[in-house]
C-alpha positions as CSV (number, residue, x, y, z in Angstrom):
1,M,-138.2,-70.3,129.5
2,R,-138.3,-72.8,132.4
3,V,-135.4,-74.7,130.9
4,K,-133.3,-71.6,130.6
5,V,-134.1,-70.5,134.2
6,G,-133.4,-74.0,135.5
7,L,-130.1,-74.2,133.7
8,L,-129.1,-70.7,135.0
9,F,-130.0,-71.8,138.5
10,L,-128.1,-75.1,138.2
11,G,-125.1,-73.2,136.7
12,G,-125.2,-70.7,139.6
13,L,-125.3,-73.6,142.2
14,L,-122.3,-75.3,140.5
15,G,-120.5,-72.0,140.5
16,L,-121.2,-71.3,144.1
17,S,-120.2,-74.9,145.1
18,G,-116.6,-74.0,144.2
19,C,-116.5,-70.9,146.3
20,Y,-115.8,-72.7,149.5
21,S,-112.9,-74.8,148.2
22,N,-109.3,-74.1,149.3
23,K,-107.9,-75.5,146.1
24,P,-106.9,-73.3,143.2
25,K,-109.5,-73.4,140.4
26,E,-107.7,-73.5,137.0
27,S,-109.6,-72.8,133.9
28,N,-110.0,-75.3,131.0
29,F,-107.4,-73.3,129.1
30,I,-104.2,-74.9,130.3
31,E,-101.4,-75.3,127.8
32,Y,-98.8,-78.0,128.0
33,S,-95.7,-78.1,125.8
34,R,-92.1,-79.4,125.4
35,S,-91.2,-76.7,122.9
36,V,-88.2,-74.6,123.9
37,E,-89.1,-72.2,121.1
38,K,-92.6,-71.7,122.3
39,L,-91.5,-71.2,125.9
40,A,-89.0,-68.5,124.7
41,L,-92.0,-66.4,123.6
42,F,-93.0,-66.0,127.3
43,V,-89.7,-66.2,129.3
44,N,-86.1,-65.1,128.9
45,L,-84.0,-68.1,127.8
46,D,-81.1,-66.1,126.3
47,G,-77.8,-67.9,126.7
48,L,-79.2,-71.1,128.2
49,E,-78.2,-74.5,127.0
50,I,-81.4,-76.5,127.5
51,E,-81.5,-80.2,126.9
52,S,-85.2,-80.6,127.5
53,V,-88.2,-78.7,128.9
54,H,-91.6,-79.5,130.1
55,W,-93.9,-76.6,130.8
56,T,-97.5,-75.6,131.3
57,S,-99.4,-72.3,131.6
58,G,-102.8,-70.9,132.1
59,P,-105.0,-68.6,134.2
60,V,-105.8,-69.4,137.9
61,I,-108.4,-68.1,140.3
62,R,-107.4,-68.5,143.9
63,E,-109.4,-68.0,147.0
64,N,-106.6,-68.3,149.6
65,E,-103.2,-66.6,149.8
66,H,-101.6,-69.6,151.6
67,D,-99.3,-71.0,148.8
68,S,-96.3,-68.8,147.9
69,F,-95.9,-70.7,144.6
70,L,-99.2,-69.6,143.3
71,P,-99.9,-66.1,142.0
72,S,-102.7,-63.9,143.3
73,S,-106.3,-64.4,142.0
74,N,-107.2,-64.0,138.4
75,D,-103.5,-64.1,137.2
76,W,-101.6,-65.9,134.5
77,W,-98.9,-68.4,135.5
78,L,-96.3,-70.6,133.9
79,S,-94.5,-73.6,135.4
80,A,-91.4,-75.1,133.7
81,V,-89.1,-77.9,134.4
82,L,-85.8,-77.3,132.5
83,D,-83.0,-79.8,132.1
84,I,-79.9,-77.7,131.6
85,S,-76.8,-79.0,129.7
86,G,-74.3,-80.6,132.0
87,E,-71.7,-78.1,130.8
88,Q,-73.7,-75.2,132.1
89,K,-73.6,-74.7,135.9
90,I,-76.9,-74.0,137.7
91,E,-75.0,-71.6,140.0
92,E,-74.3,-69.4,137.0
93,I,-78.1,-69.3,136.2
94,T,-79.0,-68.2,139.7
95,K,-76.1,-65.7,139.9
96,G,-77.5,-62.3,140.7
97,C,-80.9,-63.6,141.6
98,E,-82.0,-63.0,145.2
99,F,-82.0,-66.0,147.5
100,L,-85.5,-66.2,149.0
101,Y,-85.6,-69.2,151.4
102,S,-85.0,-72.9,151.7
103,I,-87.8,-75.5,151.6
104,G,-87.8,-78.8,153.4
105,V,-89.4,-82.1,152.6
106,G,-93.1,-82.3,153.5
107,N,-94.1,-78.6,153.7
108,I,-96.6,-77.0,151.4
109,D,-93.9,-75.6,149.0
110,S,-92.1,-78.9,148.6
111,D,-95.3,-80.8,148.1
112,F,-96.4,-78.3,145.4
113,V,-93.0,-78.5,143.6
114,N,-93.0,-82.3,143.7
115,D,-96.6,-82.6,142.5
116,T,-96.1,-80.1,139.7
117,I,-92.8,-81.8,138.5
118,R,-94.4,-85.2,138.7
119,K,-97.3,-84.1,136.5
120,L,-94.9,-82.5,134.0
121,T,-92.1,-85.1,133.8
122,S,-91.4,-88.7,134.8
123,N,-89.3,-87.5,137.8
124,P,-90.8,-89.2,140.8
125,K,-89.4,-86.8,143.4
126,F,-87.6,-83.5,142.9
127,V,-87.3,-82.2,146.4
128,S,-85.5,-84.9,148.4
129,T,-83.5,-82.7,150.7
130,P,-83.8,-79.1,151.8
131,I,-83.5,-77.1,148.6
132,D,-83.0,-73.4,147.8
133,V,-85.6,-71.1,146.3
134,F,-84.4,-68.0,144.4
135,D,-86.1,-65.1,142.7
136,A,-86.5,-66.1,139.0
137,C,-84.7,-62.9,137.8
138,R,-82.9,-64.8,135.1
139,F,-86.2,-65.9,133.4
140,R,-88.6,-63.0,134.0
141,S,-90.0,-61.2,131.0
142,S,-92.4,-58.3,130.5
143,A,-95.2,-60.9,130.0
144,L,-94.3,-62.7,133.3
145,P,-92.5,-60.3,135.6
146,D,-92.7,-62.2,138.9
147,G,-91.6,-65.7,139.9
148,V,-89.4,-68.2,141.7
149,L,-86.8,-70.7,140.7
150,V,-86.1,-73.9,142.6
151,K,-82.8,-75.7,141.8
152,D,-81.8,-79.3,142.2
153,A,-78.0,-79.0,142.4
154,K,-77.7,-82.8,142.1
155,S,-79.3,-83.2,138.6
156,N,-78.9,-79.9,136.7
157,Q,-82.7,-79.6,136.7
158,I,-84.6,-76.4,137.7
159,F,-88.2,-75.7,138.3
160,V,-89.3,-72.2,137.4
161,R,-92.7,-70.7,138.4
162,L,-93.5,-67.4,136.8
163,F,-96.6,-65.3,137.0
164,V,-98.3,-61.9,136.6
165,N,-99.1,-60.4,140.0
């Protein structure tokens, strides 16, 4: 009985110790894939010519509302870096999607984008100049109805962050 109570107490302390952190707490169930077919189960990829994709998804519990690239607490998210065929223009992909804002180097959004892309790909730096953020209307699905799209006009690479909100 003491062992169970002690373990419960220790588990409670460990759980409480994370309550004061500003960082998002992601569960152990994080999926990573390079499969376009699997990604198409979650997002709309109709009509896209994709050369490669790196994506990850999972639930997140967030204590702060500071980062616009993260969904609200207890939601599901998906981040994808897509390399589009050189024959397909990124401007066509963002056509009809609302322009949201530009991000500059060194702010929270650009740091988040660069860090995510660096973890998913071998790209050392995605955001090197001010870059445009659009609503991800092209990629949204019933499973992931909210999100943003960041485009790199120099390389035909896009970063898509979708979530349930």
